N, C-alpha and C positions, 0 to 999 in steps of 0.2 A: 756482497749482497747480491742475491739472485731472485728473479721473478719467474716462476714456472708457469706451465699452461693452466694450472688450477688456480692461478692468481694468488699464490702464497709467496709472500716475501720472506726470505730467509736472511735475517739481519744478524750481524756478528754480535750485537749488543743485546737485542731483545728476543732473538730466536725467530721462530716461524710465526708469521702473522697473516691471517686471511684478510684479503681486501675484497669486499663485496659491493661497495657503493659505486654505482655507475659513474658518477662524476669523478671520483678519485681514479677509477680505472682509465677514464678518458684523459684526465690530466697527466697521469703517469706516462702515457704514450705521446703526449704533445711535444712539439719541437722545442718549446721553451724550457720544459723540464728536462728533456733528454740532452739539451745543450749543456746542462750542469754536470754531465758525466765527464766533460772535457774542461772543467774548471777546477783547479787545485784548491783545496780548502786553505792551505797555508800561503797561498798567493804565488809562490815561486815553484815551478815544476820540479819534480824529483831530481832530475839530472843536475840542477843548480842549487839544491837545498840540502840541508844536513839532517832533515827528518823526512821519513817516507810519508807522503800525503795520503789522504782519502779525498774523495771528490765532494764537491758541493751537492751533487745529486744524492750521494750516500747520506750526507748530513740532513738534507731537506726531507728525504723519505724517513729518516730516523726521527726527526722532529714530529712528523705526522704520526708515526707509530707511537711515540711516547705520549702524545696528546690523546691518542685513542686509548691507550692503557690507563690514562688518568681520568677517563670519562668525559673528555672534552666533547663539545657539540661537533657535528659534522662540519658546520661552518668554520669552526676554529681549526679543525684538522685540515681543511682546504687552505686556510690562511697559512698554516704551518708549512704545508707542502710548497706554497708559493713564496714564502718569505724571502728566499734568496734568488728569485728569478732575475732580479735586476743587478745582481753582482756582475761586474765587468770581468773580462779576461784578466787572470792573475789576481782575482779577489781584492784583498786590501792593498796590494801594490798600487791599484788605481788611486787610492787615497794619497799615496806618495807622489804620484805623477800629476794628478789633476786637482788635488785638494791639500789638506793640512796634516797629512799623515806623519810628517816629521816632527810635528808639535804634539803628537799623542792623540790626534783625533782620527778615527777610522770609521766614518759613517757615510761615505760618499754615495754608496748604493742606496741608502735610505732616502737621500735627497732627490734621487731620480726614479724611485720605485714606481710611483704612480704613472708618470708619463712613459716609462719604459714598458710597463705591463699593458697600457692602453694601445700600444703599437703592435701587440702580439695577438695570437689567436685566443688567448685566455678569456677576454671579455665575452666572446661568442660562446665559449664553452660554459661559462658561468650563467649567461643568459638562457642558454638551452635548458639548463637544469634549475632555472628560476632562483639563482642566488644573486645577491646584490654586489656588484663590483665595488661600489662605494663603501659598503660595510666591510668587505674583505680587505680593502686597502687601508682601512683605519685600524691600526694595531691597538688603539685604546679600547677597542671592543673585545680584545683577547688577552686577558691577564695571565692565562696559563702559557701562552706562546711567548709574549714579550713582557719584560718588566725591567725597570731600571736597576742598575747596580746599587746596593748589594744584594737585591732579592734574587731568588731563583726564577728561572723561566725555562721553557722547553728548549729554546734555542741554546742557551748557555749550558744547560745540563747535558744536552746531547753531544755537543762538540767536545766537552771535557771528558765525558765517559768514554768517548772513542779514543782519546789520547791515553786515558788511564789504561784502557784495554790493550792498546798497541805497544806501549812502552813504559809508562810511568809506574802503574800499580794495578795490574789486572785483577788482583785478589779482592779488591774492594768493590768491583763493579756490580756484581749481583746483589750484594747487601745494600748498596746505594739505591738500586732500582726497587728493591723490596720495601725500603723504608720511605720512599717518596709518596706523598699523599696530596690529593686535591682537597684542600680545606677551604670551602666557600670561594672557589675561584683563584686560590693561590697555591703554588707548589711549595710544600713545606716538608720537613722531615718529622717522622714519628719517633725517632731515636736520636738522642743527643750525641752518643759516641759516633754513630755513622755520619751524622751531620758534621762533626768535627773532622772526621777522616776525609770527607768530601771537600770541605772548605780548605783544609791544609794542603791537600793534594792539588786543588785548584790553584792555590798560590805557588805551589811548586811548578806548575805548568807556566805560570806567569814568569817566574824567575829563571827557570831552566830552558824555557822555549820562547814564549811570545815576547817577553821583554828582555831576553838574554842578549849578550853582546854579539854572539854569532848571528842571531836573527837580525839584529839591528844592522850589522855590517852587510849582510846579504841583501836586505831590503834597500839599503842605501845604494849598493852597487847595481843591483838589478834595475831599480827605478832610474838610476842615472843613465844606464845603457838605453832604456826605453825612451827617456827624454831626448837623448842624442838622436835616436831613430826618428822621433817625431820632428825634431828640428831639421833633420836632413830629408824629410818627406819619405823616409823608408817605410814608416808607418803613419797612418792617419788615425785621428781619434775614433772615427767610426769603426775602425778595425777591432777596437776593444769591446764592441757590442757582439762580436762573434765568439770564437773560442780559442783555446790555446794552440791547437795544431795549425789553425789558420794564421795566427800571428807568428808563431815560431818558424813556419816555413819562409816567411818574409824576413824575419828578424835575424835568424841564424845564417841566412844566405847573404846578408849585407857585407859589403867589402870594407866597411869603415873599420880602421885599425883600432880605434878606441873601443868599439863594441866587441870586437874579437878578443881584445885583451881582457876586458871585464868578464866575458863569458868563460875564458880560460881560467881566470882566478876562481870563479864561482863553481867550476867543476871539481875543485879541490875538496877533499872530505872535511878539512878544517882550514879556515882562512887565518893565517898567523899574523900577517902585517898588511895594513892598508895605508898607502901614502895619504897624508892629510890634504884635503882640498882647500878648505877655508876655515878650519877650526870650528865648524858649526856643531853645536850641541844638539844631539838627536835624542828624543825621548819617545819610547813606545807607549802606546795606550796602557794604562794600569787597569788590569782586570782583577777583581776579587769578588767573593761572595761572603755574606754574613747571614746564613740561612735562618729562617724562622723554624721553631720547633714546637710541637704540641707538648705543652707541659702543664699538667693538672687542668686540662680542658681549655687552656689559653695558649695563644701564640706568643712565644718569647724568642728574641734573637739569640743566636749562639753566643755572641759577645757579652750578653747580659748574664748568661749562665756560666760562662767560662772566661774569666778575666785574662787568663793567659792568651786566649785567642786574640783579644784586642791588641796585646803586645806584639803578637806574631804579625798581624795586619800592618801595624805601624812600622815594624822592622822591614817588611817587604816593600812598603810604600817608600821608605827612605832609599832603599836600594834602587827602586825604579826611578826616583827623582834625579839620581846621579846621572842617568843617561849615559851617552857616549860622545866624546868629541871626535868628529871625523872631518 
């Protein structure tokens, strides 16, 4: 993704998009948004992970663009650009270090979103352009941006499209974008086949990546190393409010043998065996979608139109529940 002097964003998913709104231009160059360039979407940096990352910045700008394409208000586009500002360094790894990520809950940054943003330059920018901070911070005001599983939302759609494009199924990306519709404030599909393609591939991301064994093992090991660093005062919690280069400089230079051994394992392309620590069962968050489709002028869920899809969801859910004993 590049931004040129004419303020045209060239995005690998949506193509070239002109940004004219002064508040968006100012936010795009703000320290809090630029920080996201150094935060890996998948939590673990490329050198220790089995998939190549894109940044939280790329995703946040993508959400803003998708909202723009769907006819969202400027206010909702702003909320979309800001929705991941409170993500700590290493993204959802923070849930495993500071919260309940090992039990399948990954929402730590949501719990600190308001107080995080209030300590940044963002409130002043919003005030300058006469936008309400309180409204922007309340995601219930923005049904296109955020919606609970199994509905579609700009956040969920954008990060999945990026992985489709990068490695899973690039051929469906353009059709998915073409068939997405803003229907009275909801993101839905206008084509049943494309909705099915999107939803099944979304489950494939869950199975082959987000909830896969390799991801679970790497999340377990990387978070374990970070906890050791915190216990030994190599890192402090406040460090996670900065970015990856800052923490990695301290973390990778640590002389702790346990940390060095874990990082050595994580550099392997595929982790074959991990010694059991406590026999703990770890479950990654189960992500899926059951999109609504415009059918004969009404909204109907894909599962109601396609009984086979319900079976597919249940099969993947069972796989996810098995978790992994580490």
